[in-house]
N, C-alpha and C positions, 0 to 999 in steps of 0.2 A: 351316600354311596361312597365306597372307598375309591382310592386312586386307581387301583387295579381294575375294579369293575368298570369304572369310568373309561379306562383305556380300552377294555374289551368292547364296550358299547360303542365307542368311537370307531374302533376298527371294524366292527360289524356294520356300522352305518356306512363307512367308506366302501366296503365290499358290496353291500346291497345297492348303493348308489351307482357304483361302477357296473354292476350286473344289469340294473335297469337301463342305464345309458347304453350299454353294449347291446342289450336285447332290442331296445327301441331303434338303435342305429341299424342293426341287422334287418329288422322288419322294414325299415324305410328303404334300405338298399335293395330289398327283394320284393318290391311292389310288383305284383304280377298282373297280367292281363289274361283273361280266359279266351282261348281260341279253340274251337272245335271241342269244347267240353273239357279242356285241359289247361291248367295254369302254365303260362310261359314265363320262365324265370330269367331275369336279366343277367344272372351269373352263368347261365348256360349259353352255348353257341346256337346258331341257327338250326343246325341239324339236330342237336340234342333236344331242342324244343319242338321242331316241326314234326318229328316222328310221333309225338304224343297227340297231335291234333287230328281228330276224326274227320275234320273238314279238308285235310290236306294229304290224304292217303295217295291220291293220284299223283300229286306233285312230288311227294317223297319217292314213289316208285319210279317216276321219270328221272329224278335227280340220281337215283341209284343206277338206273339203266344207262344214263349218260356218263357215269363215272365222275360226278361232281361232288360226291360226299366229302372227300378229303379237302377239296378247295373251299367248300362252305364251312369247314371246321377250322380254317386258318384264322389268324387274328383279324384279317380284313383291314378296316371295316367295310361292310357292304350294306347297301340298302336293297332289300328284296321286295318286289311287288309280287306277293304270293297268291296265285289264283286258287280258289276253293274248288272242290270236286265238281260242284254244279257248273263252274266256269268251263271246265274241261268237257262237261256234258253238252255245252252249247256248240261245241265244234261239230263239223259234219260227221255223220256216223262213220266209224272206222278210223278216224284220224288218230286218236290216241293209240289204238292198237298198232297202227302202221308205224307211228313214231317210235314205239317201244321196241320194234324189231331191231336186232343188232346191225343190220345193213343200213339202218337210218340213224345211227348214233350221231353222225355229224349234224344232221338236220335237227335232231332233238336237242343237241347241245346248243345249237344256235338259238333255238326257241327259248330254252331255259335261261341262257346267259343274256338274252334280250330283256329279261325281267330283273336283272341285277345291275345296279349302278355302283361304281366305286364310291367309298365314303359313306358317312352316316348322315342321312338327311331326314330330320324330323318333319312332321306335318307343318309345324309352325315355320320352320326354315323354308319348306317348299312354298308355303303361302307367301312368305316374304319375297322369295324369288319370283313368284308369279306377279306380285304387286310391282316389284322393281322392273319386271319385263313388260309392263303395260298390259297385263292380263294373261300372260303365259310365260312359262319357263321351259327351256329345253335341257334335257338330261342326256348325256352320252352313256350308253350302256356298255357293259363288259363285252358284249357281242360286237360292238362297233357301230351299231345304229343309234338312233335317237328316239326319245319319248318326249311328248309334249304334255306339260302339266298345266291344268287350268283349275280355277276355283269356281264352284257353283254353290252359292250360299256358304255353308260351313263345311262343305265336302270338297274333296279333291277328285278330279277326273284325270286319268292318264290316257293319252291318245297314242296309238301305235302308228307305224309308218303307213299302214293301209287305211287309216282314218277311223278304225274301230276304237271305242272308248270303254275303259274300265273305270269303275268308281271304287275309291278306297272305302271299304266298309268298316274296317277296324284299323285305325292309324296307330303308329307309335308303339309297336310291340317290341320293346327294347331287348336286345340280345348282348352277350358279352362281346360279340364281333360285329355289331351293327344294329340294324333295325329292320323289322318286317312291317310292311303295310299290306293288309289283307285286301285283295281285290276280287271283283265279281265276274271278270272276263279275262280270258287268255289273250295276251298281247302277242302280235305276230310281226316279225320283221318282214321286209319286202321280199 
């Protein structure tokens, strides 16, 4: 092999190695979780991901009606306990329709911001807080109320001010501006 061919081969090897490293790094950084049949990308914000989930169409409609889209697109970070459509279906008949009316925007906003906690709290961090708290942790919501977190086996339960419990069904859906934990029940402030 000539010196020139050897230089080209070395250069190609460096380019290929850099390409493989970059590709593997990008793939690692974009590890997705499927929610509602759609991948949730860590490089996208809460709204950009939530609109793709078939399980969160009611939540997305409520966020739009409350005028919270811009807020949930800011850098945050936020921890969102995101109820699925079936969770909204558990509410008394007509509740969702009533909340979505323009005259009930303040109440809707209070309910939605009760599901949001400032900061990014992973499931592991929440479990650590529960352990440090002797079996429960209290989180202050953006709405101003509190949520109580407990651990049942390997799952987290979130209890609202009324004593109703939601179970985290899909934890740690990372976003560019926080994390979503999918829950099975709508949480209500007092």
